[in-house]
Z-matrix of the N, CA and C atoms (Angstrom, degrees):
N
C 1 1.441
C 2 1.543 1 109.48
N 3 1.341 2 115.81 1 -42.36
C 4 1.461 3 117.39 2 177.70
C 5 1.506 4 111.53 3 -64.08
N 6 1.319 5 117.81 4 -40.44
C 7 1.473 6 121.88 5 178.75
C 8 1.515 7 110.95 6 -62.75
N 9 1.314 8 115.67 7 -40.51
C 10 1.448 9 118.87 8 179.75
C 11 1.541 10 112.02 9 -65.32
N 12 1.319 11 115.04 10 -43.09
C 13 1.464 12 120.25 11 175.83
C 14 1.532 13 111.12 12 -60.74
N 15 1.335 14 115.51 13 -42.12
C 16 1.465 15 119.69 14 178.65
C 17 1.528 16 111.42 15 -63.97
N 18 1.362 17 118.50 16 -39.01
C 19 1.436 18 121.54 17 177.97
C 20 1.560 19 109.97 18 -64.81
N 21 1.326 20 116.67 19 -39.00
C 22 1.470 21 121.60 20 178.64
C 23 1.517 22 109.72 21 -62.36
N 24 1.305 23 116.17 22 -46.04
C 25 1.502 24 121.85 23 178.13
C 26 1.539 25 109.89 24 -60.58
N 27 1.343 26 115.82 25 -46.51
C 28 1.474 27 119.98 26 178.89
C 29 1.511 28 111.53 27 -58.18
N 30 1.340 29 116.03 28 -41.31
C 31 1.491 30 120.45 29 178.69
C 32 1.501 31 110.58 30 -64.96
N 33 1.332 32 117.32 31 -43.28
C 34 1.443 33 119.84 32 179.28
C 35 1.529 34 111.21 33 -62.47
N 36 1.334 35 116.09 34 -43.29
C 37 1.481 36 119.35 35 179.54
C 38 1.545 37 111.20 36 -64.56
N 39 1.342 38 116.57 37 -42.78
C 40 1.430 39 120.35 38 177.21
C 41 1.528 40 112.88 39 -61.39
N 42 1.312 41 116.51 40 -41.21
C 43 1.448 42 123.01 41 176.74
C 44 1.545 43 109.98 42 -61.33
N 45 1.341 44 115.95 43 -47.29
C 46 1.470 45 119.70 44 179.04
C 47 1.510 46 111.03 45 -59.64
N 48 1.334 47 117.65 46 -48.61
C 49 1.453 48 120.96 47 -177.33
C 50 1.528 49 110.57 48 -64.86
N 51 1.339 50 117.10 49 -35.65
C 52 1.441 51 118.81 50 177.57
C 53 1.547 52 111.42 51 -66.18
N 54 1.325 53 116.18 52 -42.06
C 55 1.437 54 119.24 53 177.42
C 56 1.549 55 113.66 54 -63.37
N 57 1.339 56 114.36 55 -37.76
C 58 1.457 57 119.14 56 175.52
C 59 1.499 58 111.19 57 -65.54
N 60 1.324 59 116.93 58 -43.40
C 61 1.458 60 123.26 59 178.07
C 62 1.518 61 114.58 60 -59.70
N 63 1.319 62 115.10 61 -37.96
C 64 1.486 63 120.15 62 177.38
C 65 1.506 64 113.59 63 -83.60
N 66 1.315 65 115.40 64 -0.63
C 67 1.504 66 120.65 65 -178.02
C 68 1.538 67 112.01 66 66.74
N 69 1.356 68 116.07 67 22.48
C 70 1.449 69 122.15 68 172.24
C 71 1.527 70 111.74 69 -78.18
N 72 1.299 71 115.07 70 -23.48
C 73 1.459 72 121.27 71 -177.01
C 74 1.531 73 109.65 72 -135.32
N 75 1.309 74 116.77 73 132.15
C 76 1.454 75 121.05 74 177.56
C 77 1.505 76 110.62 75 -90.54
N 78 1.327 77 116.19 76 134.68
C 79 1.472 78 120.04 77 -177.58
C 80 1.542 79 108.76 78 -86.91
N 81 1.350 80 115.59 79 96.53
C 82 1.417 81 120.81 80 177.73
C 83 1.542 82 109.85 81 -105.08
N 84 1.304 83 117.55 82 -171.59
C 85 1.469 84 120.35 83 -178.89
C 86 1.534 85 113.36 84 -59.90
N 87 1.347 86 115.39 85 -40.27
C 88 1.499 87 118.33 86 178.29
C 89 1.533 88 109.64 87 -64.03
N 90 1.338 89 118.16 88 -43.97
C 91 1.434 90 121.29 89 178.11
C 92 1.511 91 113.18 90 -61.58
N 93 1.311 92 115.80 91 -40.64
C 94 1.466 93 120.29 92 -179.92
C 95 1.559 94 109.66 93 -64.37
N 96 1.315 95 115.24 94 -44.58
C 97 1.471 96 119.14 95 178.76
C 98 1.535 97 111.61 96 -61.53
N 99 1.361 98 115.32 97 -41.23
C 100 1.452 99 120.00 98 178.24
C 101 1.548 100 111.00 99 -61.09
N 102 1.302 101 115.43 100 -46.87
C 103 1.475 102 120.09 101 -179.30
C 104 1.547 103 108.78 102 -65.48
N 105 1.309 104 118.72 103 -43.29
C 106 1.486 105 119.86 104 177.47
C 107 1.529 106 111.14 105 -60.77
N 108 1.312 107 115.32 106 -41.70
C 109 1.517 108 119.64 107 -179.98
C 110 1.582 109 109.19 108 -63.28
N 111 1.332 110 115.59 109 -46.70
C 112 1.468 111 118.55 110 -179.62
C 113 1.546 112 110.00 111 -63.68
N 114 1.330 113 117.22 112 -40.93
C 115 1.474 114 119.68 113 -179.14
C 116 1.540 115 109.86 114 -65.28
N 117 1.329 116 116.58 115 -38.49
C 118 1.466 117 119.91 116 178.63
C 119 1.527 118 111.29 117 -65.68
N 120 1.349 119 116.72 118 -42.84
C 121 1.471 120 120.92 119 177.63
C 122 1.507 121 109.15 120 -61.37
N 123 1.349 122 116.04 121 -43.59
C 124 1.452 123 120.86 122 -178.10
C 125 1.535 124 111.39 123 -62.79
N 126 1.325 125 116.38 124 -42.78
C 127 1.492 126 119.80 125 176.93
C 128 1.533 127 111.01 126 -62.24
N 129 1.314 128 117.01 127 -43.65
C 130 1.449 129 120.61 128 177.97
C 131 1.533 130 111.78 129 -61.82
N 132 1.305 131 116.11 130 -44.64
C 133 1.465 132 118.39 131 179.31
C 134 1.535 133 109.71 132 -63.93
N 135 1.294 134 118.18 133 -38.43
C 136 1.454 135 119.11 134 176.91
C 137 1.497 136 114.37 135 -62.66
N 138 1.366 137 115.34 136 -40.68
C 139 1.446 138 119.44 137 176.82
C 140 1.560 139 112.26 138 -65.62
N 141 1.318 140 115.92 139 -40.48
C 142 1.451 141 120.39 140 179.97
C 143 1.567 142 109.43 141 -67.09
N 144 1.336 143 116.26 142 -42.08
C 145 1.428 144 118.47 143 178.58
C 146 1.527 145 111.85 144 -61.72
N 147 1.311 146 116.40 145 -45.40
C 148 1.480 147 120.20 146 176.78
C 149 1.511 148 112.40 147 -57.97
N 150 1.320 149 115.35 148 -42.79
C 151 1.478 150 120.43 149 -178.34
C 152 1.531 151 110.50 150 -63.57
N 153 1.350 152 114.08 151 -44.77
C 154 1.492 153 118.17 152 177.42
C 155 1.500 154 112.82 153 -62.85
N 156 1.300 155 117.05 154 -44.97
C 157 1.465 156 120.39 155 179.13
C 158 1.499 157 111.70 156 -63.68
N 159 1.328 158 117.85 157 -36.82
C 160 1.494 159 119.72 158 176.46
C 161 1.510 160 110.06 159 -66.72
N 162 1.341 161 118.94 160 -37.49
C 163 1.444 162 120.80 161 -178.46
C 164 1.510 163 111.15 162 -68.68
N 165 1.346 164 116.66 163 -30.48
C 166 1.458 165 120.41 164 177.90
C 167 1.509 166 109.97 165 -68.97
N 168 1.293 167 118.34 166 -31.34
C 169 1.455 168 119.39 167 -176.37
C 170 1.524 169 112.71 168 -82.31
N 171 1.351 170 116.64 169 -12.55
C 172 1.465 171 119.49 170 177.27
C 173 1.565 172 107.64 171 -72.23
N 174 1.324 173 117.20 172 123.07
C 175 1.417 174 118.58 173 -178.80
C 176 1.528 175 112.69 174 -65.08
N 177 1.313 176 115.25 175 139.54
C 178 1.449 177 121.15 176 178.46
C 179 1.528 178 107.64 177 -102.82
N 180 1.321 179 114.00 178 130.31
C 181 1.469 180 119.49 179 179.46
C 182 1.515 181 109.23 180 -66.08
N 183 1.377 182 117.73 181 129.10
C 184 1.442 183 119.62 182 176.88
C 185 1.526 184 111.12 183 -62.59
N 186 1.320 185 115.82 184 148.70
C 187 1.464 186 119.38 185 177.29
C 188 1.497 187 111.45 186 -69.11
N 189 1.298 188 114.69 187 133.72
C 190 1.466 189 121.80 188 175.54
C 191 1.486 190 110.24 189 -100.43
N 192 1.310 191 117.85 190 164.47
C 193 1.472 192 121.24 191 -179.41
C 194 1.487 193 111.98 192 -57.31
N 195 1.349 194 119.45 193 -35.73
C 196 1.466 195 122.06 194 178.38
C 197 1.510 196 111.40 195 -64.94
N 198 1.371 197 115.97 196 -33.71
C 199 1.457 198 120.86 197 177.79
C 200 1.539 199 111.53 198 -64.90
N 201 1.312 200 115.26 199 -44.52
C 202 1.452 201 121.29 200 178.72
C 203 1.512 202 111.39 201 -65.01
N 204 1.316 203 116.70 202 -40.10
C 205 1.489 204 121.48 203 178.39
C 206 1.528 205 109.49 204 -63.14
N 207 1.334 206 114.99 205 -45.10
C 208 1.459 207 119.66 206 179.99
C 209 1.519 208 111.26 207 -62.74
N 210 1.350 209 116.94 208 -41.15
C 211 1.462 210 121.08 209 178.05
C 212 1.531 211 109.00 210 -63.90
N 213 1.342 212 118.54 211 -45.10
C 214 1.401 213 120.47 212 -178.93
C 215 1.527 214 113.77 213 -59.98
N 216 1.327 215 113.98 214 -36.21
C 217 1.475 216 119.24 215 177.73
C 218 1.509 217 114.10 216 -78.39
N 219 1.342 218 117.97 217 -34.17
C 220 1.436 219 122.42 218 -174.49
C 221 1.539 220 112.83 219 -83.68
N 222 1.312 221 117.77 220 -35.82
C 223 1.474 222 121.77 221 -174.67
C 224 1.541 223 111.88 222 -58.49
N 225 1.325 224 120.86 223 -50.88
C 226 1.430 225 119.13 224 -179.31
C 227 1.540 226 114.10 225 -60.12
N 228 1.309 227 114.80 226 -36.26
C 229 1.485 228 119.16 227 178.44
C 230 1.505 229 110.93 228 -65.08
N 231 1.332 230 116.88 229 -42.91
C 232 1.470 231 121.31 230 -178.21
C 233 1.535 232 110.43 231 -69.87
N 234 1.307 233 117.42 232 -32.43
C 235 1.438 234 120.90 233 179.51
C 236 1.507 235 113.67 234 -72.86
N 237 1.305 236 115.67 235 -31.31
C 238 1.525 237 117.26 236 -173.13
C 239 1.508 238 113.53 237 -102.13
N 240 1.317 239 120.94 238 -19.07
C 241 1.462 240 118.92 239 -174.51
C 242 1.534 241 113.53 240 -82.35
N 243 1.315 242 118.65 241 -13.00
C 244 1.470 243 120.84 242 175.17
C 245 1.514 244 114.75 243 78.26
N 246 1.320 245 119.40 244 -5.34
C 247 1.456 246 118.92 245 -177.78
C 248 1.537 247 113.26 246 -80.23
N 249 1.308 248 115.34 247 -14.57
C 250 1.492 249 118.28 248 179.59
C 251 1.530 250 110.20 249 -128.92
N 252 1.346 251 117.12 250 75.26
C 253 1.452 252 120.13 251 -178.29
C 254 1.512 253 113.81 252 -62.67
N 255 1.370 254 118.09 253 -25.79
C 256 1.467 255 119.56 254 178.84
C 257 1.515 256 111.11 255 -65.92
N 258 1.319 257 116.45 256 -40.05
C 259 1.454 258 120.88 257 -179.73
C 260 1.578 259 108.50 258 -64.71
N 261 1.331 260 116.01 259 -45.20
C 262 1.467 261 118.31 260 -178.16
C 263 1.539 262 110.59 261 -65.97
N 264 1.324 263 119.14 262 -38.37
C 265 1.457 264 119.86 263 177.15
C 266 1.505 265 112.63 264 -65.31
N 267 1.309 266 117.08 265 -41.43
C 268 1.472 267 121.23 266 178.73
C 269 1.523 268 111.40 267 -62.41
N 270 1.344 269 114.60 268 -42.54
C 271 1.483 270 118.92 269 177.45
C 272 1.473 271 111.20 270 -64.51
N 273 1.310 272 118.65 271 -42.07
C 274 1.436 273 122.25 272 178.25
C 275 1.548 274 111.93 273 -64.76
N 276 1.307 275 117.15 274 -40.19
C 277 1.470 276 120.54 275 177.88
C 278 1.541 277 111.78 276 -63.90
N 279 1.326 278 115.81 277 -29.32
C 280 1.476 279 119.33 278 178.99
C 281 1.537 280 110.52 279 -71.34
N 282 1.352 281 117.33 280 -24.94
C 283 1.421 282 121.87 281 -175.97
C 284 1.518 283 115.19 282 -98.26
N 285 1.312 284 114.27 283 -37.39
C 286 1.496 285 120.14 284 -170.01
C 287 1.519 286 109.81 285 -107.14
N 288 1.350 287 114.23 286 134.93
C 289 1.481 288 118.65 287 176.35
C 290 1.519 289 111.59 288 -86.66
N 291 1.356 290 116.03 289 -39.54
C 292 1.468 291 120.14 290 -177.28
C 293 1.501 292 110.24 291 -157.26
N 294 1.375 293 116.42 292 145.23
C 295 1.416 294 122.80 293 174.24
C 296 1.518 295 107.45 294 -125.65
N 297 1.353 296 116.05 295 126.02
C 298 1.434 297 122.82 296 179.41
C 299 1.517 298 109.27 297 -116.79
N 300 1.363 299 116.37 298 129.92
C 301 1.428 300 120.25 299 -178.73
C 302 1.509 301 106.92 300 -120.63
N 303 1.334 302 115.71 301 131.17
C 304 1.471 303 119.54 302 178.74
C 305 1.514 304 111.52 303 173.54
N 306 1.323 305 117.17 304 153.27
C 307 1.438 306 123.85 305 -179.91
C 308 1.545 307 112.80 306 53.74
N 309 1.301 308 115.38 307 38.42
C 310 1.464 309 118.08 308 178.00
C 311 1.510 310 114.30 309 71.78
N 312 1.334 311 117.18 310 14.35
C 313 1.466 312 120.81 311 -177.76
C 314 1.522 313 111.21 312 -130.09
N 315 1.271 314 117.52 313 152.30
C 316 1.462 315 124.43 314 173.88
C 317 1.504 316 108.59 315 -117.95
N 318 1.314 317 118.42 316 123.40
C 319 1.453 318 123.33 317 177.22
C 320 1.507 319 108.62 318 -109.39
N 321 1.325 320 114.96 319 123.41
C 322 1.497 321 120.87 320 178.25
C 323 1.494 322 107.79 321 -109.14
N 324 1.306 323 116.94 322 121.50
C 325 1.457 324 123.76 323 178.03
C 326 1.475 325 112.56 324 -106.14
N 327 1.275 326 118.75 325 137.25
C 328 1.442 327 124.58 326 176.69
C 329 1.502 328 110.50 327 174.00
N 330 1.307 329 116.21 328 -172.14
C 331 1.466 330 120.79 329 176.77
C 332 1.545 331 108.19 330 -66.65
N 333 1.318 332 116.77 331 118.14
C 334 1.471 333 120.80 332 -176.25
C 335 1.524 334 113.48 333 -58.13
N 336 1.331 335 118.07 334 -40.50
C 337 1.424 336 119.13 335 -179.04
C 338 1.512 337 112.08 336 -66.25
N 339 1.332 338 115.61 337 -41.84
C 340 1.459 339 119.56 338 179.22
C 341 1.503 340 110.13 339 -64.18
N 342 1.358 341 116.46 340 -48.17
C 343 1.457 342 120.13 341 -178.66
C 344 1.549 343 112.34 342 -61.91
N 345 1.295 344 116.73 343 -41.19
C 346 1.474 345 119.37 344 178.82
C 347 1.505 346 111.34 345 -66.87
N 348 1.317 347 116.69 346 -37.98
C 349 1.462 348 120.37 347 179.67
C 350 1.530 349 112.90 348 -61.06
N 351 1.339 350 114.25 349 -36.10
C 352 1.458 351 119.90 350 -173.60
C 353 1.561 352 111.98 351 -97.95
N 354 1.335 353 116.76 352 -7.90
C 355 1.476 354 118.38 353 -179.05
C 356 1.506 355 108.24 354 -73.70
N 357 1.347 356 112.79 355 142.77
C 358 1.469 357 121.39 356 175.67
C 359 1.520 358 107.03 357 -123.70
N 360 1.293 359 113.80 358 92.58
C 361 1.493 360 118.88 359 -177.18
C 362 1.532 361 109.30 360 -98.81
């Protein structure tokens, strides 16, 4: 997505410079600010793309049995103690597709097998 956005900005800049070169467009203060803005966005996108590509190349340590055991012990605690709402929300988002509230009822939509597996009734 970043590369697509960068290509779009490159195309817009090329088009602007072509129009200026053919004298179809006069380079005034507004045009300069637009070009500077597009160039700044393009530079930022380039930096973000490089950073993401570098992070992909960093090797990730494979999960060991002790990691899975730790996760299995830690996850229920983090979900129930309320001190880490971000963790609970992320876990819920992984399980639930949609929640609808209305008429005194709550409808939870998602993969039935996954929801039933994780439900504690």
